[in-house]
FISEKE-99702 format. One record per residue (C-alpha): y, x, z; residue number from 1. Coordinates in pm, 1 decimal. Each point is the difference from the previous one (the first is absolute). Example, Ala and Ser with C-alpha at 12.3 -4.5 7.8 and 13.67 -1.06 7.14 Angstrom:
<nodes>
+----------+----------+----------+-----+
|    north |     east |       up | seq |
+----------+----------+----------+-----+
|   -450.0 |   1230.0 |    780.0 |   1 |
|    344.0 |    137.0 |    -66.0 |   2 |
+----------+----------+----------+-----+
</nodes>
This chain:
<nodes>
+----------+----------+----------+-----+
|    north |     east |       up | seq |
+----------+----------+----------+-----+
|   5805.2 |   7538.1 |   9975.3 |   1 |
|    326.5 |    -90.4 |   -175.0 |   2 |
|    273.8 |    251.0 |     73.4 |   3 |
|    291.6 |   -124.4 |    207.2 |   4 |
|    209.7 |    304.3 |    -89.3 |   5 |
|     -5.7 |    325.4 |   -190.1 |   6 |
|     81.9 |    178.2 |    326.4 |   7 |
|    -21.1 |   -117.6 |    360.0 |   8 |
|    200.8 |    175.3 |    270.2 |   9 |
|    -93.8 |    -38.4 |    365.6 |  10 |
|    303.6 |     27.7 |    226.2 |  11 |
|    365.4 |   -104.4 |    -39.4 |  12 |
|    181.9 |    268.7 |    192.8 |  13 |
|    234.1 |    239.2 |   -179.2 |  14 |
|   -294.7 |    156.0 |   -185.7 |  15 |
|   -169.6 |   -320.4 |   -110.7 |  16 |
|    330.3 |   -147.2 |   -119.0 |  17 |
|    104.1 |    322.3 |   -177.1 |  18 |
|   -339.1 |     16.7 |   -173.0 |  19 |
|     24.2 |   -365.5 |   -109.6 |  20 |
|    349.1 |     70.9 |   -135.6 |  21 |
|   -121.0 |    302.5 |   -197.3 |  22 |
|   -309.7 |   -176.0 |   -135.8 |  23 |
|    186.3 |   -314.1 |   -104.2 |  24 |
|    244.0 |    216.9 |   -196.0 |  25 |
|   -301.9 |     92.3 |   -216.6 |  26 |
|    -67.8 |   -372.3 |    -65.7 |  27 |
|   -322.4 |      1.9 |    199.1 |  28 |
|   -110.2 |   -315.6 |    184.0 |  29 |
|     38.4 |     91.6 |    365.8 |  30 |
|   -118.4 |   -186.9 |    309.9 |  31 |
|    108.7 |    124.1 |    344.3 |  32 |
|   -199.8 |   -106.0 |    307.9 |  33 |
|    168.5 |     18.7 |    341.1 |  34 |
|   -143.2 |   -117.1 |    330.4 |  35 |
|    342.4 |    -72.1 |    151.4 |  36 |
|    237.9 |   -279.7 |   -100.7 |  37 |
|    261.4 |    219.7 |   -171.1 |  38 |
|     55.5 |    350.0 |   -141.8 |  39 |
|     55.0 |    297.0 |    230.9 |  40 |
|   -130.6 |   -171.0 |    312.4 |  41 |
|   -165.9 |    322.1 |    127.8 |  42 |
|    117.0 |    362.1 |     33.4 |  43 |
|    250.1 |    -30.2 |   -288.7 |  44 |
|    210.8 |   -238.2 |    208.1 |  45 |
|     41.8 |    256.6 |    278.5 |  46 |
|     39.2 |    303.7 |   -224.2 |  47 |
|    297.7 |    231.0 |     31.0 |  48 |
|    -10.0 |      4.5 |   -383.8 |  49 |
|    146.7 |    349.3 |    -15.3 |  50 |
|      2.9 |    168.7 |   -341.0 |  51 |
|      0.9 |    365.5 |    104.1 |  52 |
|   -129.5 |    259.6 |   -244.2 |  53 |
|    -74.3 |    294.0 |    230.3 |  54 |
|   -370.2 |     57.1 |     63.0 |  55 |
|   -243.1 |    276.3 |     84.7 |  56 |
|   -160.1 |    -57.6 |   -342.4 |  57 |
|    211.3 |     33.5 |   -319.6 |  58 |
|   -210.6 |   -265.8 |   -175.6 |  59 |
|    113.4 |   -256.8 |    254.9 |  60 |
|    360.3 |    114.5 |    -36.5 |  61 |
|    -32.7 |    -53.6 |   -375.8 |  62 |
|   -149.5 |   -347.6 |     46.1 |  63 |
|    278.5 |   -105.4 |    235.0 |  64 |
|    262.1 |    129.5 |   -245.2 |  65 |
|   -167.8 |   -197.9 |   -278.3 |  66 |
|     19.4 |   -321.9 |    204.9 |  67 |
|    368.7 |     59.2 |     69.3 |  68 |
|     78.6 |     52.3 |   -366.5 |  69 |
|   -227.0 |   -278.7 |   -125.3 |  70 |
|     84.2 |   -270.1 |    251.2 |  71 |
|    181.7 |     47.8 |    329.0 |  72 |
|    327.4 |    130.9 |   -145.3 |  73 |
|      7.2 |   -269.6 |   -271.5 |  74 |
|   -159.6 |   -290.8 |    179.3 |  75 |
|    158.4 |   -291.9 |   -185.6 |  76 |
|    -75.2 |    152.6 |   -340.6 |  77 |
|   -352.8 |     94.4 |    106.5 |  78 |
|    -89.1 |   -348.8 |    122.2 |  79 |
|    199.5 |   -181.3 |   -266.8 |  80 |
|    156.6 |   -215.5 |    273.6 |  81 |
|    370.9 |    -73.4 |      7.3 |  82 |
|    -11.3 |    -93.4 |    367.8 |  83 |
|   -264.6 |    215.9 |    173.1 |  84 |
|    -41.7 |    -32.6 |    375.7 |  85 |
|    -45.2 |    372.6 |     52.6 |  86 |
|    239.3 |    285.4 |    -65.8 |  87 |
|    -30.6 |    376.2 |     19.2 |  88 |
|    246.7 |    151.7 |    244.4 |  89 |
|     55.4 |    336.0 |   -168.2 |  90 |
|    138.1 |    148.8 |    318.6 |  91 |
|   -189.5 |    329.4 |    -33.4 |  92 |
|   -250.8 |    158.9 |    234.3 |  93 |
|     48.3 |    298.8 |    227.7 |  94 |
|   -301.9 |    168.0 |    158.4 |  95 |
|     68.5 |    230.0 |    294.3 |  96 |
|   -228.8 |    255.7 |    162.5 |  97 |
|     23.0 |    316.9 |    208.1 |  98 |
|    -62.7 |    316.0 |   -204.3 |  99 |
|   -372.0 |     69.8 |    -52.1 | 100 |
|   -111.1 |   -302.9 |    202.1 | 101 |
|   -185.2 |   -288.2 |   -167.6 | 102 |
|   -290.9 |    -14.7 |    238.6 | 103 |
|   -265.5 |   -263.9 |     31.8 | 104 |
|    138.2 |   -302.2 |   -185.0 | 105 |
|   -303.7 |   -167.7 |   -150.8 | 106 |
|    186.4 |   -169.7 |   -283.7 | 107 |
|    164.0 |    322.5 |   -118.4 | 108 |
|   -291.9 |    241.1 |     51.5 | 109 |
|    192.8 |    326.5 |     12.3 | 110 |
|   -153.8 |    332.9 |     94.7 | 111 |
|    114.0 |    153.8 |    330.4 | 112 |
|    305.2 |    228.2 |     -2.4 | 113 |
|    105.8 |   -126.3 |   -343.3 | 114 |
|    369.7 |    -72.9 |    -50.8 | 115 |
|     -0.2 |   -371.0 |    -78.1 | 116 |
|    329.3 |      0.6 |   -189.2 | 117 |
|   -100.4 |    286.8 |   -228.8 | 118 |
|   -336.4 |   -163.5 |    -74.0 | 119 |
|    154.5 |   -341.3 |    -72.2 | 120 |
|    258.6 |    159.7 |   -228.7 | 121 |
|   -268.3 |    188.3 |   -194.0 | 122 |
|   -205.7 |   -316.5 |    -41.0 | 123 |
|    298.4 |   -204.6 |   -114.5 | 124 |
|     71.6 |    259.6 |   -269.5 | 125 |
|   -365.7 |      4.2 |   -104.6 | 126 |
|      1.6 |   -380.7 |    -14.7 | 127 |
|    305.2 |     -7.9 |   -225.7 | 128 |
|    265.5 |   -106.0 |    252.0 | 129 |
|    333.3 |    177.3 |    -40.0 | 130 |
|    239.9 |   -224.2 |    196.2 | 131 |
|    -40.7 |    174.3 |    336.0 | 132 |
|    134.4 |    293.9 |    196.3 | 133 |
|    -92.3 |    190.2 |    314.4 | 134 |
|    250.1 |     17.5 |    283.8 | 135 |
|     51.3 |    228.1 |    296.4 | 136 |
|     96.2 |   -121.4 |    345.7 | 137 |
|    382.2 |     32.2 |    -48.2 | 138 |
|    -11.8 |   -196.9 |   -326.1 | 139 |
|   -221.2 |   -268.4 |    156.8 | 140 |
|    255.1 |    -42.5 |    279.2 | 141 |
|    288.3 |    -22.6 |   -248.4 | 142 |
|   -161.7 |   -255.8 |   -230.6 | 143 |
|   -178.3 |   -210.7 |    260.5 | 144 |
|    215.4 |      6.2 |    315.0 | 145 |
|   -172.1 |   -311.7 |    140.3 | 146 |
|   -319.2 |    204.2 |     48.7 | 147 |
|    -82.2 |    281.3 |    241.5 | 148 |
|   -118.0 |    285.8 |   -220.2 | 149 |
|     62.5 |    322.7 |    189.5 | 150 |
|   -265.3 |    262.7 |    -79.1 | 151 |
|   -151.2 |   -206.2 |   -283.7 | 152 |
|    -34.7 |     48.4 |   -372.9 | 153 |
|     22.1 |   -291.2 |   -239.1 | 154 |
|    -86.4 |   -124.1 |   -346.9 | 155 |
|    219.0 |   -261.6 |   -165.5 | 156 |
|   -139.3 |   -232.8 |   -270.6 | 157 |
|    281.9 |   -180.9 |   -179.1 | 158 |
|   -194.2 |   -264.0 |   -194.6 | 159 |
|   -238.5 |   -142.0 |    259.3 | 160 |
|     57.6 |   -247.8 |    282.0 | 161 |
|   -185.1 |   -321.4 |     82.7 | 162 |
|    -64.2 |   -347.0 |   -138.0 | 163 |
|    182.6 |   -271.5 |    184.9 | 164 |
|   -236.4 |   -291.9 |     62.2 | 165 |
|   -337.9 |    163.5 |    -78.9 | 166 |
|   -173.1 |   -338.5 |      2.6 | 167 |
|    269.2 |   -120.1 |   -240.8 | 168 |
|    -99.4 |    282.6 |   -236.4 | 169 |
|   -355.9 |   -135.9 |     -7.8 | 170 |
|    129.0 |   -353.2 |    -57.6 | 171 |
|    221.4 |    126.3 |   -284.1 | 172 |
|   -298.9 |    160.8 |   -168.6 | 173 |
|   -210.3 |   -312.1 |     48.2 | 174 |
|    274.0 |   -218.1 |   -147.3 | 175 |
|     35.3 |    229.9 |   -300.6 | 176 |
|   -378.3 |      7.2 |    -49.7 | 177 |
|    -19.6 |   -380.1 |     17.6 | 178 |
|    268.5 |    -24.2 |   -268.6 | 179 |
|   -237.3 |    197.4 |   -223.8 | 180 |
|   -294.6 |   -227.3 |     72.8 | 181 |
|   -167.3 |    156.4 |    305.7 | 182 |
|   -145.7 |   -246.6 |    251.2 | 183 |
|      7.3 |     48.9 |    378.2 | 184 |
|   -253.0 |   -171.8 |    225.5 | 185 |
|    115.6 |      3.9 |    362.8 | 186 |
|   -220.3 |    -92.1 |    290.6 | 187 |
|   -298.8 |    111.3 |   -203.9 | 188 |
|   -168.0 |    299.1 |    165.8 | 189 |
|   -249.1 |    211.8 |   -189.5 | 190 |
|   -326.7 |     18.8 |    191.8 | 191 |
|   -221.2 |    199.5 |   -238.1 | 192 |
|     10.4 |    161.2 |   -343.9 | 193 |
|   -293.0 |     47.6 |   -233.9 | 194 |
|    -67.1 |    129.5 |   -348.9 | 195 |
|   -110.2 |   -271.5 |   -242.1 | 196 |
|   -110.4 |    211.7 |   -294.9 | 197 |
|    296.4 |    -96.4 |   -216.9 | 198 |
|    265.3 |     45.2 |    267.6 | 199 |
|     60.6 |    -72.9 |    366.8 | 200 |
|     -6.6 |   -302.8 |    225.2 | 201 |
|    207.9 |    -40.5 |    316.2 | 202 |
|   -150.7 |   -242.9 |    249.2 | 203 |
|    247.2 |   -217.9 |    191.5 | 204 |
|    -38.7 |   -310.7 |    220.5 | 205 |
|    141.6 |   -203.4 |   -288.8 | 206 |
|   -254.1 |    135.4 |   -246.6 | 207 |
|    -42.7 |    314.0 |   -212.1 | 208 |
|    260.9 |    157.6 |   -222.8 | 209 |
|   -147.1 |    167.9 |   -308.0 | 210 |
|    185.0 |    283.1 |   -170.3 | 211 |
|    -51.4 |    285.2 |   -242.0 | 212 |
|    160.0 |    260.0 |    228.5 | 213 |
|     67.4 |     -6.4 |    371.4 | 214 |
|    255.2 |    190.0 |    207.9 | 215 |
|    -36.8 |     16.6 |    378.1 | 216 |
|    343.6 |     41.9 |    159.9 | 217 |
|    -54.0 |   -170.4 |    334.3 | 218 |
|    119.7 |    283.3 |    222.3 | 219 |
|   -218.7 |     75.2 |    300.2 | 220 |
|   -211.9 |   -307.5 |    -86.0 | 221 |
|   -115.7 |    166.1 |   -326.0 | 222 |
|   -279.0 |    191.8 |    176.3 | 223 |
|   -187.4 |   -322.0 |     83.7 | 224 |
|      5.5 |   -107.8 |   -366.6 | 225 |
|   -131.0 |    318.2 |   -160.0 | 226 |
|   -339.5 |    -80.5 |   -156.0 | 227 |
|   -119.2 |    348.5 |     95.1 | 228 |
|    138.6 |    259.8 |    242.8 | 229 |
|    223.4 |    280.3 |   -122.3 | 230 |
|   -182.3 |    254.3 |    210.3 | 231 |
|    258.5 |    276.4 |    -35.9 | 232 |
|    272.5 |   -227.2 |    134.3 | 233 |
|    -14.9 |   -149.7 |    346.9 | 234 |
|    267.7 |   -231.6 |    129.3 | 235 |
|    183.2 |     29.6 |    329.6 | 236 |
|    203.1 |   -311.6 |     71.1 | 237 |
|    276.1 |     90.6 |    239.5 | 238 |
|    318.9 |   -152.3 |    131.4 | 239 |
|    356.2 |    106.5 |    -60.6 | 240 |
|    276.7 |   -141.8 |    213.2 | 241 |
|    365.1 |    -45.8 |    -86.7 | 242 |
|    311.3 |    -52.2 |    206.3 | 243 |
|    327.4 |   -167.8 |    -89.6 | 244 |
|    305.9 |    130.6 |    181.4 | 245 |
|    347.5 |   -148.3 |    -38.3 | 246 |
|    335.2 |    174.1 |     22.0 | 247 |
|     -9.1 |    260.1 |   -277.5 | 248 |
|    350.1 |     40.9 |   -147.7 | 249 |
|     59.8 |     19.3 |   -373.8 | 250 |
|   -230.2 |     62.0 |   -296.4 | 251 |
|   -231.6 |    297.7 |      1.9 | 252 |
|   -298.8 |    135.9 |   -195.2 | 253 |
|   -365.0 |    -28.3 |     87.5 | 254 |
|    -73.8 |    273.8 |    254.6 | 255 |
|   -347.1 |    156.8 |     24.3 | 256 |
|    -29.8 |    203.8 |    318.6 | 257 |
|   -298.0 |    235.4 |    -25.9 | 258 |
|     50.2 |    139.7 |    350.3 | 259 |
|     32.9 |   -345.9 |    156.9 | 260 |
|   -287.7 |   -144.7 |   -203.0 | 261 |
|    198.8 |   -304.2 |   -110.8 | 262 |
|    218.2 |   -131.8 |   -278.4 | 263 |
|    302.8 |   -227.5 |     12.4 | 264 |
|    183.0 |   -229.3 |   -237.3 | 265 |
|    257.8 |   -270.3 |     32.9 | 266 |
|    -98.6 |   -359.0 |     60.8 | 267 |
|    299.8 |   -228.3 |      7.1 | 268 |
|    240.5 |    138.0 |    260.3 | 269 |
|   -274.7 |    195.4 |    173.8 | 270 |
|   -275.6 |    250.4 |    -54.9 | 271 |
|   -362.2 |    -33.1 |   -109.3 | 272 |
|   -202.9 |    279.8 |    161.5 | 273 |
|   -365.9 |     79.9 |    -63.1 | 274 |
|   -233.9 |    290.5 |     53.5 | 275 |
|    -96.1 |    228.6 |   -287.8 | 276 |
|   -371.8 |    -17.1 |     72.6 | 277 |
|   -261.2 |   -243.8 |    122.1 | 278 |
|    -74.0 |    -34.7 |    369.6 | 279 |
|   -320.5 |    164.5 |    123.5 | 280 |
|   -169.6 |   -326.3 |    100.1 | 281 |
|   -219.0 |   -164.0 |   -263.8 | 282 |
|    -42.7 |   -373.8 |    -58.1 | 283 |
|   -356.8 |   -114.2 |    -58.1 | 284 |
|    117.9 |   -246.2 |   -263.9 | 285 |
|    340.8 |    -65.3 |   -158.1 | 286 |
|     -9.5 |   -355.5 |    138.9 | 287 |
|      4.0 |    148.2 |    351.3 | 288 |
|    367.4 |     97.8 |    -36.6 | 289 |
|    240.3 |   -171.3 |    237.2 | 290 |
|    336.7 |     19.2 |   -180.3 | 291 |
|    193.2 |    -69.2 |    319.2 | 292 |
|    165.8 |    308.0 |    144.0 | 293 |
|    287.5 |    -20.3 |    246.1 | 294 |
|     64.6 |    372.0 |     34.1 | 295 |
|    -84.0 |    324.6 |   -174.7 | 296 |
|    109.5 |    288.9 |    225.7 | 297 |
|    -74.4 |    282.0 |   -248.8 | 298 |
|    225.1 |   -135.2 |   -276.6 | 299 |
|    262.4 |   -112.2 |    250.5 | 300 |
|     11.6 |    345.6 |    158.6 | 301 |
|     17.2 |    171.1 |   -339.4 | 302 |
|    281.6 |   -231.3 |   -110.1 | 303 |
|    204.8 |     59.7 |    313.5 | 304 |
|    -52.6 |    375.0 |    -21.1 | 305 |
|    124.6 |      4.2 |   -359.0 | 306 |
|    276.3 |   -265.4 |     22.0 | 307 |
|    227.7 |     16.5 |    304.0 | 308 |
|    144.7 |   -344.8 |    -71.1 | 309 |
|   -337.0 |   -158.3 |     82.5 | 310 |
|    -13.7 |    116.6 |    361.6 | 311 |
|     27.2 |   -354.4 |    134.4 | 312 |
|   -147.0 |   -197.6 |   -291.4 | 313 |
|   -245.8 |   -276.5 |     87.7 | 314 |
|   -313.9 |     23.4 |   -215.1 | 315 |
|   -244.2 |   -255.9 |   -130.7 | 316 |
|   -310.4 |     77.3 |   -200.5 | 317 |
|   -301.5 |    -92.0 |   -209.8 | 318 |
|   -327.7 |    158.0 |   -106.7 | 319 |
|   -182.4 |     19.4 |   -331.3 | 320 |
|   -310.2 |    144.1 |   -167.2 | 321 |
|    -11.9 |    364.5 |    -96.1 | 322 |
|   -318.3 |     93.4 |   -185.7 | 323 |
|   -103.4 |    362.4 |    -31.9 | 324 |
|   -253.2 |    170.6 |   -224.4 | 325 |
|   -192.4 |    237.6 |    223.5 | 326 |
|    -73.2 |    224.2 |   -299.9 | 327 |
|    353.5 |    126.2 |    -57.4 | 328 |
|    247.8 |   -276.9 |     83.1 | 329 |
|     53.3 |   -100.9 |   -363.0 | 330 |
|    -70.3 |   -346.8 |   -147.0 | 331 |
|   -265.1 |    -82.1 |   -260.8 | 332 |
|    109.4 |   -131.6 |   -341.1 | 333 |
|   -281.0 |     12.3 |   -252.5 | 334 |
|   -254.7 |   -183.7 |   -210.4 | 335 |
|   -293.7 |     10.6 |    240.3 | 336 |
|   -242.7 |   -191.8 |   -226.0 | 337 |
|     27.1 |   -139.3 |   -354.8 | 338 |
|    280.3 |   -254.7 |     12.3 | 339 |
|     51.3 |     40.7 |    376.8 | 340 |
|    317.0 |    173.1 |    121.7 | 341 |
|    150.8 |     46.6 |    342.9 | 342 |
|    339.8 |     86.7 |    141.9 | 343 |
|    -92.4 |     66.5 |    361.4 | 344 |
|    124.8 |    177.8 |    312.9 | 345 |
|    375.3 |    -45.5 |    -52.9 | 346 |
|     74.3 |   -227.8 |    297.9 | 347 |
|    278.4 |    128.4 |    222.4 | 348 |
|     99.7 |    296.6 |   -213.5 | 349 |
|    -27.1 |    -64.0 |   -375.4 | 350 |
|    257.4 |   -270.3 |    -85.1 | 351 |
|    207.3 |    242.9 |   -206.2 | 352 |
|   -276.0 |     76.4 |   -252.8 | 353 |
|    -78.9 |   -360.7 |    -97.3 | 354 |
|    184.2 |    -30.8 |   -335.3 | 355 |
|   -134.7 |    328.2 |   -141.0 | 356 |
|   -354.6 |    -64.1 |    124.4 | 357 |
|      6.4 |   -352.7 |   -143.1 | 358 |
|    115.0 |    128.6 |   -339.7 | 359 |
|   -283.6 |    254.8 |    -11.4 | 360 |
|   -256.8 |   -260.0 |    107.6 | 361 |
|    114.0 |   -249.6 |   -262.7 | 362 |
|    -28.9 |    270.4 |   -264.2 | 363 |
|   -348.2 |     90.2 |    123.5 | 364 |
|   -120.0 |   -362.7 |      7.7 | 365 |
|    123.8 |    -59.9 |   -354.3 | 366 |
|   -186.8 |    311.2 |   -117.7 | 367 |
|   -299.5 |    -45.8 |    236.5 | 368 |
|     58.0 |    357.7 |    114.3 | 369 |
|     77.8 |    210.6 |    305.6 | 370 |
|    366.2 |    -24.3 |    110.8 | 371 |
|    202.8 |    275.4 |   -164.5 | 372 |
|    153.3 |    284.8 |    202.8 | 373 |
|   -116.3 |   -127.6 |    339.4 | 374 |
|   -225.9 |    290.7 |     91.0 | 375 |
|    138.4 |      3.8 |    353.8 | 376 |
|   -140.5 |   -352.4 |     47.8 | 377 |
|   -326.4 |     28.9 |   -200.0 | 378 |
|   -316.4 |   -118.4 |    175.8 | 379 |
|   -189.0 |    322.2 |    -82.7 | 380 |
|    286.7 |    239.0 |     76.2 | 381 |
|    -27.4 |    314.0 |    202.9 | 382 |
|    193.4 |    -10.5 |    325.6 | 383 |
|    372.7 |     49.4 |    -23.1 | 384 |
|    312.5 |    -38.0 |    206.9 | 385 |
|    257.1 |   -276.3 |     26.0 | 386 |
+----------+----------+----------+-----+
</nodes>
């Protein structure tokens, strides 16, 4: 079968577009297949797009820092676009927690009776981040008077924040990749992948796409395309809800509230609020998600408890996919068969890593090797924390 591309990428969310951008920079012929009619039509569109660096695993802190330095904090130069849609709001991030709390948040995976702030600080140092400081309750109140912080400790990251227009970030990457020769095929869902002996073939309703290497980056839909099960890694597709509350005065940093189980960032003149972990209920299939969500009491309550100015704010909401690896919570980024790579289990929580992961994958594809320095995401890893 004649090859359509050197590399095919399935999925055009933030990961698929970042991977296409990184591959096209290496002058590879890239074809991106997306079932929807445009980039970022799935979870990327509803992402909070926060770029925090604090994690329960120093390897993830290091990867987030790398993405900030590589891309988010120099977006126009990174994409090569003079007029990008997206922009990094370098407003900083403050995480607040009671001393020795950090209990039961599935995305952070902290041991009981561990001081969250001390652990995050240690992991930031181990991951190479220096632009942060820990704060006691009086200093939190002085620096962030808009927020109720009595009895809390805090950690302040100066260089992080969030990407305005997360779907615009994916479109920027797609536009930059197209300028280097990548092709995007929208409305063309992948239905099956198979090894052809000399490469891979992606079956679609419009006919097969033949390629030398294949990268699956279709979010929660990746599991259905794997040509064989990754038995160590089982997927839980969950829902995460967000609320939008108006009436927040003035600029402020991203706030991650460990005790309240939610995080907050600005959206226009209001507040975007989301929980820090997936909801307990599991969706049978990602297509079962109903994105409509009028109210989200948990995030609304956490926002009002933390920000007095929101006492009478009227919320609206939405829901999106949040996929979870039952093994340890971490995604899978690896070469799982000769010429077959995946970037899987990032939906709802991994936006921030996309540029660094894409760079490592492009390097690995060019060398036909395992992605460098991604042990935390390796298919055959031992269990870890996130």
